[in-house]
Biopython code that builds the backbone (N, CA, C, O; Angstrom):
import numpy as np
from Bio.PDB.StructureBuilder import StructureBuilder

atoms = [
    (1, "UNK", "N", (-9.859, 1.892, 11.304)),
    (1, "UNK", "CA", (-9.253, 3.070, 10.721)),
    (1, "UNK", "C", (-7.744, 2.838, 10.624)),
    (1, "UNK", "O", (-7.124, 2.346, 11.567)),
    (2, "UNK", "N", (-7.162, 3.193, 9.484)),
    (2, "UNK", "CA", (-5.737, 2.970, 9.253)),
    (2, "UNK", "C", (-4.902, 4.048, 9.937)),
    (2, "UNK", "O", (-5.274, 5.221, 9.971)),
    (3, "UNK", "N", (-3.775, 3.622, 10.475)),
    (3, "UNK", "CA", (-2.861, 4.599, 11.070)),
    (3, "UNK", "C", (-1.835, 5.039, 10.024)),
    (3, "UNK", "O", (-1.869, 4.573, 8.885)),
    (4, "UNK", "N", (-0.938, 5.920, 10.403)),
    (4, "UNK", "CA", (0.038, 6.483, 9.471)),
    (4, "UNK", "C", (0.940, 5.400, 8.872)),
    (4, "UNK", "O", (1.294, 5.479, 7.696)),
    (5, "UNK", "N", (1.310, 4.411, 9.648)),
    (5, "UNK", "CA", (2.176, 3.335, 9.145)),
    (5, "UNK", "C", (1.456, 2.518, 8.072)),
    (5, "UNK", "O", (2.063, 2.146, 7.068)),
    (6, "UNK", "N", (0.175, 2.240, 8.275)),
    (6, "UNK", "CA", (-0.591, 1.497, 7.272)),
    (6, "UNK", "C", (-0.725, 2.308, 5.982)),
    (6, "UNK", "O", (-0.583, 1.763, 4.887)),
    (7, "UNK", "N", (-0.997, 3.595, 6.108)),
    (7, "UNK", "CA", (-1.131, 4.447, 4.925)),
    (7, "UNK", "C", (0.193, 4.546, 4.182)),
    (7, "UNK", "O", (0.210, 4.538, 2.951)),
    (8, "UNK", "N", (1.308, 4.641, 4.914)),
    (8, "UNK", "CA", (2.621, 4.696, 4.279)),
    (8, "UNK", "C", (2.922, 3.387, 3.554)),
    (8, "UNK", "O", (3.472, 3.399, 2.453)),
    (9, "UNK", "N", (2.569, 2.279, 4.155)),
    (9, "UNK", "CA", (2.786, 0.978, 3.522)),
    (9, "UNK", "C", (1.947, 0.851, 2.252)),
    (9, "UNK", "O", (2.426, 0.325, 1.246)),
    (10, "UNK", "N", (0.714, 1.321, 2.287)),
    (10, "UNK", "CA", (-0.148, 1.284, 1.100)),
    (10, "UNK", "C", (0.418, 2.161, -0.014)),
    (10, "UNK", "O", (0.423, 1.765, -1.180)),
    (11, "UNK", "N", (0.890, 3.341, 0.345)),
    (11, "UNK", "CA", (1.476, 4.258, -0.625)),
    (11, "UNK", "C", (2.733, 3.650, -1.250)),
    (11, "UNK", "O", (2.929, 3.726, -2.463)),
    (12, "UNK", "N", (3.579, 3.049, -0.418)),
    (12, "UNK", "CA", (4.786, 2.392, -0.909)),
    (12, "UNK", "C", (4.430, 1.264, -1.874)),
    (12, "UNK", "O", (5.037, 1.142, -2.937)),
    (13, "UNK", "N", (3.469, 0.455, -1.515)),
    (13, "UNK", "CA", (3.080, -0.679, -2.357)),
    (13, "UNK", "C", (2.530, -0.205, -3.699)),
    (13, "UNK", "O", (2.834, -0.796, -4.735)),
    (14, "UNK", "N", (1.732, 0.843, -3.689)),
    (14, "UNK", "CA", (1.190, 1.381, -4.936)),
    (14, "UNK", "C", (2.322, 1.899, -5.827)),
    (14, "UNK", "O", (2.323, 1.658, -7.035)),
    (15, "UNK", "N", (3.276, 2.604, -5.238)),
    (15, "UNK", "CA", (4.419, 3.120, -6.000)),
    (15, "UNK", "C", (5.244, 1.961, -6.559)),
    (15, "UNK", "O", (5.679, 2.004, -7.710)),
    (16, "UNK", "N", (5.453, 0.953, -5.765)),
    (16, "UNK", "CA", (6.219, -0.221, -6.195)),
    (16, "UNK", "C", (5.551, -0.912, -7.379)),
    (16, "UNK", "O", (6.222, -1.298, -8.336)),
    (17, "UNK", "N", (4.247, -1.066, -7.316)),
    (17, "UNK", "CA", (3.515, -1.711, -8.410)),
    (17, "UNK", "C", (3.604, -0.891, -9.700)),
    (17, "UNK", "O", (3.767, -1.457, -10.781)),
    (18, "UNK", "N", (3.500, 0.431, -9.595)),
    (18, "UNK", "CA", (3.629, 1.285, -10.784)),
    (18, "UNK", "C", (5.032, 1.177, -11.365)),
    (18, "UNK", "O", (5.194, 1.148, -12.585)),
    (19, "UNK", "N", (6.041, 1.117, -10.515)),
    (19, "UNK", "CA", (7.420, 1.006, -10.976)),
    (19, "UNK", "C", (7.655, -0.320, -11.702)),
    (19, "UNK", "O", (8.323, -0.360, -12.735)),
    (20, "UNK", "N", (7.112, -1.381, -11.165)),
    (20, "UNK", "CA", (7.256, -2.693, -11.802)),
    (20, "UNK", "C", (6.544, -2.706, -13.149)),
    (20, "UNK", "O", (7.075, -3.233, -14.127)),
    (21, "UNK", "N", (5.350, -2.133, -13.205)),
    (21, "UNK", "CA", (4.606, -2.084, -14.466)),
    (21, "UNK", "C", (5.363, -1.267, -15.505)),
    (21, "UNK", "O", (5.403, -1.645, -16.676)),
    (22, "UNK", "N", (5.962, -0.157, -15.096)),
    (22, "UNK", "CA", (6.726, 0.670, -16.028)),
    (22, "UNK", "C", (7.959, -0.072, -16.530)),
    (22, "UNK", "O", (8.328, 0.063, -17.696)),
    (23, "UNK", "N", (8.590, -0.843, -15.675)),
    (23, "UNK", "CA", (9.790, -1.579, -16.068)),
    (23, "UNK", "C", (9.462, -2.703, -17.055)),
    (23, "UNK", "O", (10.338, -3.140, -17.801)),
    (24, "UNK", "N", (8.238, -3.163, -17.067)),
    (24, "UNK", "CA", (7.841, -4.244, -17.966)),
    (24, "UNK", "C", (7.548, -3.759, -19.378)),
    (24, "UNK", "O", (7.379, -4.574, -20.285)),
    (25, "UNK", "N", (7.484, -2.449, -19.579)),
    (25, "UNK", "CA", (7.197, -1.919, -20.907)),
    (25, "UNK", "C", (8.352, -2.248, -21.842)),
    (25, "UNK", "O", (9.515, -2.150, -21.451)),
    (26, "UNK", "N", (8.043, -2.633, -23.060)),
    (26, "UNK", "CA", (9.119, -2.957, -24.001)),
    (26, "UNK", "C", (9.922, -1.701, -24.366)),
    (26, "UNK", "O", (9.387, -0.593, -24.399)),
    (27, "UNK", "N", (11.193, -1.897, -24.635)),
    (27, "UNK", "CA", (12.058, -0.796, -25.042)),
    (27, "UNK", "C", (11.849, -0.557, -26.532)),
    (27, "UNK", "O", (11.938, -1.478, -27.343)),
    (28, "UNK", "N", (11.571, 0.687, -26.873)),
    (28, "UNK", "CA", (11.310, 1.033, -28.268)),
    (28, "UNK", "C", (12.573, 0.858, -29.102)),
    (28, "UNK", "O", (13.679, 1.145, -28.645)),
    (29, "UNK", "N", (12.394, 0.390, -30.318)),
    (29, "UNK", "CA", (13.506, 0.216, -31.237)),
    (29, "UNK", "C", (13.914, 1.596, -31.739)),
    (29, "UNK", "O", (13.064, 2.408, -32.104)),
    (30, "UNK", "N", (15.193, 1.851, -31.754)),
    (30, "UNK", "CA", (15.692, 3.128, -32.237)),
    (30, "UNK", "C", (16.387, 2.984, -33.574)),
    (30, "UNK", "O", (16.851, 1.905, -33.944)),
    (31, "UNK", "N", (16.449, 4.093, -34.290)),
    (31, "UNK", "CA", (17.135, 4.123, -35.573)),
    (31, "UNK", "C", (18.060, 5.334, -35.599)),
    (31, "UNK", "O", (17.746, 6.354, -34.987)),
    (32, "UNK", "N", (19.186, 5.247, -36.288)),
    (32, "UNK", "CA", (20.055, 6.412, -36.393)),
    (32, "UNK", "C", (19.445, 7.450, -37.329)),
    (32, "UNK", "O", (18.691, 7.111, -38.241)),
    (33, "UNK", "N", (19.782, 8.722, -37.094)),
    (33, "UNK", "CA", (19.293, 9.766, -37.975)),
    (33, "UNK", "C", (19.331, 11.123, -37.319)),
    (33, "UNK", "O", (20.011, 11.327, -36.313)),
    (34, "UNK", "N", (18.589, 12.054, -37.902)),
    (34, "UNK", "CA", (18.531, 13.428, -37.417)),
    (34, "UNK", "C", (17.265, 13.632, -36.597)),
    (34, "UNK", "O", (16.171, 13.281, -37.038)),
    (35, "UNK", "N", (17.416, 14.199, -35.403)),
    (35, "UNK", "CA", (16.294, 14.425, -34.501)),
    (35, "UNK", "C", (15.324, 15.435, -35.108)),
    (35, "UNK", "O", (15.739, 16.485, -35.600)),
    (36, "UNK", "N", (14.036, 15.115, -35.072)),
    (36, "UNK", "CA", (13.007, 16.015, -35.597)),
    (36, "UNK", "C", (12.865, 17.278, -34.765)),
    (36, "UNK", "O", (12.415, 18.304, -35.275)),
    (37, "UNK", "N", (13.243, 17.220, -33.487)),
    (37, "UNK", "CA", (13.055, 18.355, -32.592)),
    (37, "UNK", "C", (14.246, 19.308, -32.596)),
    (37, "UNK", "O", (14.080, 20.510, -32.802)),
    (38, "UNK", "N", (15.457, 18.770, -32.366)),
    (38, "UNK", "CA", (16.631, 19.649, -32.251)),
    (38, "UNK", "C", (17.495, 19.664, -33.507)),
    (38, "UNK", "O", (18.312, 20.569, -33.677)),
    (39, "UNK", "N", (17.332, 18.692, -34.381)),
    (39, "UNK", "CA", (18.096, 18.647, -35.620)),
    (39, "UNK", "C", (19.463, 18.009, -35.516)),
    (39, "UNK", "O", (20.161, 17.898, -36.524)),
    (40, "UNK", "N", (19.870, 17.585, -34.325)),
    (40, "UNK", "CA", (21.173, 16.936, -34.147)),
    (40, "UNK", "C", (21.141, 15.497, -34.652)),
    (40, "UNK", "O", (20.108, 14.829, -34.604)),
    (41, "UNK", "N", (22.297, 15.030, -35.138)),
    (41, "UNK", "CA", (22.425, 13.622, -35.514)),
    (41, "UNK", "C", (22.502, 12.787, -34.248)),
    (41, "UNK", "O", (23.127, 13.186, -33.266)),
    (42, "UNK", "N", (21.864, 11.629, -34.277)),
    (42, "UNK", "CA", (21.838, 10.754, -33.114)),
    (42, "UNK", "C", (21.947, 9.307, -33.579)),
    (42, "UNK", "O", (21.388, 8.945, -34.614)),
    (43, "UNK", "N", (22.661, 8.482, -32.825)),
    (43, "UNK", "CA", (22.741, 7.067, -33.188)),
    (43, "UNK", "C", (21.444, 6.311, -32.895)),
    (43, "UNK", "O", (21.252, 5.195, -33.378)),
    (44, "UNK", "N", (20.543, 6.926, -32.091)),
    (44, "UNK", "CA", (19.289, 6.245, -31.737)),
    (44, "UNK", "C", (18.162, 7.249, -31.580)),
    (44, "UNK", "O", (18.113, 8.006, -30.611)),
    (45, "UNK", "N", (17.263, 7.243, -32.542)),
    (45, "UNK", "CA", (16.061, 8.056, -32.471)),
    (45, "UNK", "C", (14.872, 7.144, -32.181)),
    (45, "UNK", "O", (14.762, 6.049, -32.733)),
    (46, "UNK", "N", (13.996, 7.609, -31.316)),
    (46, "UNK", "CA", (12.754, 6.894, -31.029)),
    (46, "UNK", "C", (11.620, 7.852, -31.367)),
    (46, "UNK", "O", (11.544, 8.956, -30.828)),
    (47, "UNK", "N", (10.745, 7.421, -32.259)),
    (47, "UNK", "CA", (9.663, 8.273, -32.761)),
    (47, "UNK", "C", (10.208, 9.614, -33.253)),
    (47, "UNK", "O", (9.570, 10.653, -33.085)),
    (48, "UNK", "N", (11.396, 9.577, -33.865)),
    (48, "UNK", "CA", (11.989, 10.753, -34.474)),
    (48, "UNK", "C", (12.738, 11.682, -33.543)),
    (48, "UNK", "O", (13.218, 12.730, -33.976)),
    (49, "UNK", "N", (12.850, 11.321, -32.263)),
    (49, "UNK", "CA", (13.507, 12.203, -31.301)),
    (49, "UNK", "C", (14.691, 11.517, -30.627)),
    (49, "UNK", "O", (14.681, 10.311, -30.381)),
    (50, "UNK", "N", (15.728, 12.339, -30.332)),
    (50, "UNK", "CA", (16.896, 11.835, -29.616)),
    (50, "UNK", "C", (16.578, 11.729, -28.119)),
    (50, "UNK", "O", (15.545, 12.216, -27.659)),
    (51, "UNK", "N", (17.465, 11.097, -27.380)),
    (51, "UNK", "CA", (17.246, 10.886, -25.945)),
    (51, "UNK", "C", (17.122, 12.214, -25.199)),
    (51, "UNK", "O", (16.272, 12.350, -24.319)),
    (52, "UNK", "N", (17.957, 13.187, -25.541)),
    (52, "UNK", "CA", (17.916, 14.481, -24.846)),
    (52, "UNK", "C", (16.546, 15.149, -25.016)),
    (52, "UNK", "O", (15.989, 15.662, -24.046)),
    (53, "UNK", "N", (16.006, 15.149, -26.221)),
    (53, "UNK", "CA", (14.694, 15.770, -26.462)),
    (53, "UNK", "C", (13.575, 14.985, -25.781)),
    (53, "UNK", "O", (12.649, 15.584, -25.233)),
    (54, "UNK", "N", (13.648, 13.651, -25.810)),
    (54, "UNK", "CA", (12.635, 12.847, -25.118)),
    (54, "UNK", "C", (12.687, 13.092, -23.619)),
    (54, "UNK", "O", (11.648, 13.220, -22.972)),
    (55, "UNK", "N", (13.903, 13.158, -23.059)),
    (55, "UNK", "CA", (14.042, 13.412, -21.622)),
    (55, "UNK", "C", (13.492, 14.781, -21.243)),
    (55, "UNK", "O", (12.842, 14.919, -20.207)),
    (56, "UNK", "N", (13.742, 15.791, -22.066)),
    (56, "UNK", "CA", (13.238, 17.133, -21.784)),
    (56, "UNK", "C", (11.708, 17.144, -21.786)),
    (56, "UNK", "O", (11.091, 17.784, -20.935)),
    (57, "UNK", "N", (11.100, 16.442, -22.735)),
    (57, "UNK", "CA", (9.630, 16.354, -22.758)),
    (57, "UNK", "C", (9.113, 15.657, -21.503)),
    (57, "UNK", "O", (8.095, 16.061, -20.940)),
    (58, "UNK", "N", (9.819, 14.603, -21.063)),
    (58, "UNK", "CA", (9.418, 13.906, -19.838)),
    (58, "UNK", "C", (9.502, 14.832, -18.627)),
    (58, "UNK", "O", (8.616, 14.820, -17.772)),
    (59, "UNK", "N", (10.569, 15.635, -18.550)),
    (59, "UNK", "CA", (10.714, 16.575, -17.435)),
    (59, "UNK", "C", (9.621, 17.629, -17.455)),
    (59, "UNK", "O", (9.071, 17.973, -16.409)),
    (60, "UNK", "N", (9.299, 18.146, -18.641)),
    (60, "UNK", "CA", (8.238, 19.145, -18.740)),
    (60, "UNK", "C", (6.892, 18.544, -18.353)),
    (60, "UNK", "O", (6.087, 19.188, -17.681)),
    (61, "UNK", "N", (6.655, 17.319, -18.778)),
    (61, "UNK", "CA", (5.389, 16.645, -18.435)),
    (61, "UNK", "C", (5.294, 16.400, -16.933)),
    (61, "UNK", "O", (4.218, 16.528, -16.349)),
    (62, "UNK", "N", (6.410, 16.049, -16.308)),
    (62, "UNK", "CA", (6.413, 15.769, -14.868)),
    (62, "UNK", "C", (6.146, 17.035, -14.054)),
    (62, "UNK", "O", (5.577, 16.963, -12.965)),
    (63, "UNK", "N", (6.551, 18.186, -14.574)),
    (63, "UNK", "CA", (6.323, 19.454, -13.853)),
    (63, "UNK", "C", (4.862, 19.851, -13.822)),
    (63, "UNK", "O", (4.455, 20.615, -12.946)),
    (64, "UNK", "N", (4.065, 19.357, -14.748)),
    (64, "UNK", "CA", (2.644, 19.745, -14.832)),
    (64, "UNK", "C", (1.814, 19.061, -13.816)),
    (64, "UNK", "O", (0.605, 19.280, -13.758)),
]
sb = StructureBuilder()
sb.init_structure("model")
sb.init_model(0)
sb.init_chain("A")
sb.init_seg("    ")
for serial, (resi, resn, name, xyz) in enumerate(atoms, 1):
    if name == "N":
        sb.init_residue(resn, " ", resi, " ")
    sb.init_atom(name, np.array(xyz, "f"), 0.0, 1.0, " ", f" {name:<3s}", serial, name[0])
structure = sb.get_structure()
């Protein structure tokens, strides 16, 4: 039976592996233009959205 230290180590390792996998994802190419969500001009849109709108969607998704 695992003790608390073993469970913490397993949890840490799982989190570390997810972080490494996320860091390996390619960075999406951005283009300048007008954000589809907020309408502001941005030097880098990814899938039609500026960084602020993408970050807000990420925060909303994380709250769920």
